[in-house]
A tleap script that builds the chain and sets N, CA, C and O, in Angstrom:
source leaprc.protein.ff14SB
mol = sequence {
  NMET ILE GLN LYS THR SER THR THR TYR ALA
  PRO TRP TYR ILE LEU GLU SER VAL ASP LYS
  LYS TYR ALA ARG ILE LYS ALA LEU GLN ILE
  VAL VAL ASN ALA LEU GLU LYS SER LEU CLYS
}
set mol.1.N position { -0.144 9.702 -1.653 }
set mol.1.CA position { 0.235 9.196 -2.008 }
set mol.1.C position { 0.039 7.544 -2.854 }
set mol.1.O position { 1.002 6.882 -3.240 }
set mol.2.N position { -0.987 7.248 -2.963 }
set mol.2.CA position { -1.764 6.220 -4.343 }
set mol.2.C position { -1.864 6.859 -5.459 }
set mol.2.O position { -2.085 6.116 -6.415 }
set mol.3.N position { -1.779 8.033 -5.711 }
set mol.3.CA position { -1.040 8.776 -6.808 }
set mol.3.C position { 0.079 8.454 -7.309 }
set mol.3.O position { 0.334 7.453 -7.979 }
set mol.4.N position { 0.656 9.159 -7.046 }
set mol.4.CA position { 2.622 8.698 -6.648 }
set mol.4.C position { 3.180 7.665 -6.750 }
set mol.4.O position { 4.183 7.483 -7.440 }
set mol.5.N position { 2.431 6.573 -5.861 }
set mol.5.CA position { 2.903 4.697 -6.247 }
set mol.5.C position { 2.597 4.270 -7.131 }
set mol.5.O position { 3.407 3.834 -7.949 }
set mol.6.N position { 1.064 4.227 -7.334 }
set mol.6.CA position { 0.279 3.360 -8.031 }
set mol.6.C position { 1.018 3.736 -9.633 }
set mol.6.O position { 1.487 4.817 -9.989 }
set mol.7.N position { 0.916 2.295 -10.508 }
set mol.7.CA position { 1.443 2.591 -11.419 }
set mol.7.C position { 0.948 1.269 -12.619 }
set mol.7.O position { 0.525 0.231 -12.110 }
set mol.8.N position { 1.013 1.346 -14.110 }
set mol.8.CA position { 0.497 0.270 -14.712 }
set mol.8.C position { 0.845 -0.825 -14.299 }
set mol.8.O position { -0.051 -1.662 -14.394 }
set mol.9.N position { 1.724 -1.165 -13.898 }
set mol.9.CA position { 2.329 -2.221 -13.493 }
set mol.9.C position { 2.204 -2.851 -12.211 }
set mol.9.O position { 2.172 -4.081 -12.179 }
set mol.10.N position { 2.124 -2.152 -11.089 }
set mol.10.CA position { 1.466 -2.432 -10.042 }
set mol.10.C position { 0.895 -1.450 -9.942 }
set mol.10.O position { 1.552 -0.419 -9.801 }
set mol.11.N position { -0.875 -1.384 -9.984 }
set mol.11.CA position { -1.911 -0.619 -9.393 }
set mol.11.C position { -2.074 -1.082 -7.837 }
set mol.11.O position { -2.004 -2.171 -7.267 }
set mol.12.N position { -2.397 0.651 -7.296 }
set mol.12.CA position { -2.887 0.296 -6.096 }
set mol.12.C position { -4.747 -0.097 -6.353 }
set mol.12.O position { -5.027 0.254 -7.499 }
set mol.13.N position { -5.885 -0.639 -5.697 }
set mol.13.CA position { -6.938 -0.616 -5.404 }
set mol.13.C position { -7.019 -0.332 -4.137 }
set mol.13.O position { -6.162 -0.392 -3.255 }
set mol.14.N position { -8.117 -0.017 -4.111 }
set mol.14.CA position { -8.932 0.549 -2.777 }
set mol.14.C position { -10.220 -0.261 -1.731 }
set mol.14.O position { -11.292 0.318 -1.913 }
set mol.15.N position { -10.261 -0.641 -1.401 }
set mol.15.CA position { -11.176 -1.867 -1.342 }
set mol.15.C position { -12.133 -1.690 0.251 }
set mol.15.O position { -11.820 -2.136 1.355 }
set mol.16.N position { -13.497 -0.793 -0.181 }
set mol.16.CA position { -14.166 -0.170 0.539 }
set mol.16.C position { -14.884 -1.502 1.187 }
set mol.16.O position { -15.334 -2.488 0.603 }
set mol.17.N position { -14.832 -1.161 2.748 }
set mol.17.CA position { -14.895 -2.340 3.658 }
set mol.17.C position { -15.383 -2.688 4.905 }
set mol.17.O position { -14.474 -2.946 5.694 }
set mol.18.N position { -16.315 -2.771 5.287 }
set mol.18.CA position { -15.959 -2.932 7.022 }
set mol.18.C position { -16.022 -4.328 7.283 }
set mol.18.O position { -15.471 -4.686 8.324 }
set mol.19.N position { -16.578 -5.224 6.565 }
set mol.19.CA position { -16.917 -6.744 6.800 }
set mol.19.C position { -15.306 -7.590 5.816 }
set mol.19.O position { -15.026 -7.888 4.655 }
set mol.20.N position { -14.612 -7.668 7.269 }
set mol.20.CA position { -13.410 -8.706 6.339 }
set mol.20.C position { -13.356 -9.642 5.496 }
set mol.20.O position { -12.375 -10.092 4.904 }
set mol.21.N position { -14.739 -10.020 5.433 }
set mol.21.CA position { -14.861 -11.779 4.572 }
set mol.21.C position { -15.115 -10.462 3.406 }
set mol.21.O position { -14.018 -9.909 3.334 }
set mol.22.N position { -15.884 -9.897 2.678 }
set mol.22.CA position { -16.600 -9.376 1.321 }
set mol.22.C position { -14.980 -8.401 1.746 }
set mol.22.O position { -14.590 -8.514 0.584 }
set mol.23.N position { -14.165 -7.837 2.224 }
set mol.23.CA position { -12.776 -7.162 1.715 }
set mol.23.C position { -11.710 -8.016 0.917 }
set mol.23.O position { -11.052 -7.691 -0.072 }
set mol.24.N position { -11.728 -9.246 1.654 }
set mol.24.CA position { -11.051 -10.759 1.101 }
set mol.24.C position { -11.592 -11.380 -0.414 }
set mol.24.O position { -10.902 -11.691 -1.385 }
set mol.25.N position { -13.236 -11.448 -0.231 }
set mol.25.CA position { -13.596 -11.735 -1.725 }
set mol.25.C position { -13.253 -11.035 -2.796 }
set mol.25.O position { -12.765 -11.579 -3.787 }
set mol.26.N position { -13.437 -9.962 -2.725 }
set mol.26.CA position { -13.303 -8.049 -3.373 }
set mol.26.C position { -11.141 -8.068 -3.807 }
set mol.26.O position { -10.497 -7.610 -4.751 }
set mol.27.N position { -10.878 -8.569 -2.984 }
set mol.27.CA position { -9.160 -8.564 -3.256 }
set mol.27.C position { -9.144 -9.762 -4.090 }
set mol.27.O position { -8.734 -9.756 -5.251 }
set mol.28.N position { -9.586 -10.765 -3.497 }
set mol.28.CA position { -9.380 -12.401 -4.600 }
set mol.28.C position { -9.695 -11.758 -5.570 }
set mol.28.O position { -8.709 -11.699 -6.305 }
set mol.29.N position { -11.118 -10.866 -6.289 }
set mol.29.CA position { -11.677 -10.821 -7.415 }
set mol.29.C position { -11.017 -9.995 -8.260 }
set mol.29.O position { -11.223 -9.950 -9.473 }
set mol.30.N position { -10.151 -9.274 -7.604 }
set mol.30.CA position { -9.138 -8.369 -8.419 }
set mol.30.C position { -7.644 -9.424 -8.733 }
set mol.30.O position { -6.771 -9.163 -9.562 }
set mol.31.N position { -7.664 -10.089 -8.230 }
set mol.31.CA position { -6.047 -11.121 -8.391 }
set mol.31.C position { -6.824 -11.204 -9.284 }
set mol.31.O position { -6.879 -10.416 -10.228 }
set mol.32.N position { -7.723 -12.421 -9.073 }
set mol.32.CA position { -8.016 -12.990 -11.071 }
set mol.32.C position { -8.572 -12.487 -12.019 }
set mol.32.O position { -8.513 -13.111 -13.078 }
set mol.33.N position { -9.322 -11.160 -11.986 }
set mol.33.CA position { -9.578 -10.579 -13.048 }
set mol.33.C position { -7.716 -10.140 -13.751 }
set mol.33.O position { -7.406 -10.151 -14.943 }
set mol.34.N position { -6.961 -9.865 -12.796 }
set mol.34.CA position { -5.938 -9.169 -13.384 }
set mol.34.C position { -5.351 -9.976 -13.953 }
set mol.34.O position { -4.745 -9.482 -14.904 }
set mol.35.N position { -5.134 -11.647 -13.787 }
set mol.35.CA position { -4.484 -12.981 -13.965 }
set mol.35.C position { -5.413 -13.472 -15.040 }
set mol.35.O position { -4.854 -14.232 -15.830 }
set mol.36.N position { -6.595 -13.256 -15.261 }
set mol.36.CA position { -7.284 -13.917 -17.014 }
set mol.36.C position { -6.981 -12.331 -17.541 }
set mol.36.O position { -7.498 -12.289 -18.657 }
set mol.37.N position { -6.476 -11.224 -17.293 }
set mol.37.CA position { -6.251 -10.411 -17.780 }
set mol.37.C position { -4.933 -10.666 -18.799 }
set mol.37.O position { -4.750 -10.958 -19.981 }
set mol.38.N position { -3.954 -10.311 -17.337 }
set mol.38.CA position { -2.505 -11.229 -18.002 }
set mol.38.C position { -2.646 -12.792 -18.859 }
set mol.38.O position { -1.677 -13.002 -19.589 }
set mol.39.N position { -3.219 -13.383 -18.860 }
set mol.39.CA position { -3.373 -14.471 -19.682 }
set mol.39.C position { -3.575 -14.539 -20.993 }
set mol.39.O position { -2.866 -15.047 -21.862 }
set mol.40.N position { -5.109 -13.715 -21.111 }
set mol.40.CA position { -5.363 -13.738 -22.677 }
set mol.40.C position { -4.556 -12.884 -23.302 }
set mol.40.O position { -4.611 -12.765 -24.526 }
savepdb mol mol.pdb
quit
């Protein structure tokens, strides 16, 4: 499913985590990186 729905415009990311706090921080890092990339 991920291979068929992940695109360059809207990619999927798999967050490996058992800890909620770690998963949220990781998700925020992905968002921040994407925003920085689009602003450059």
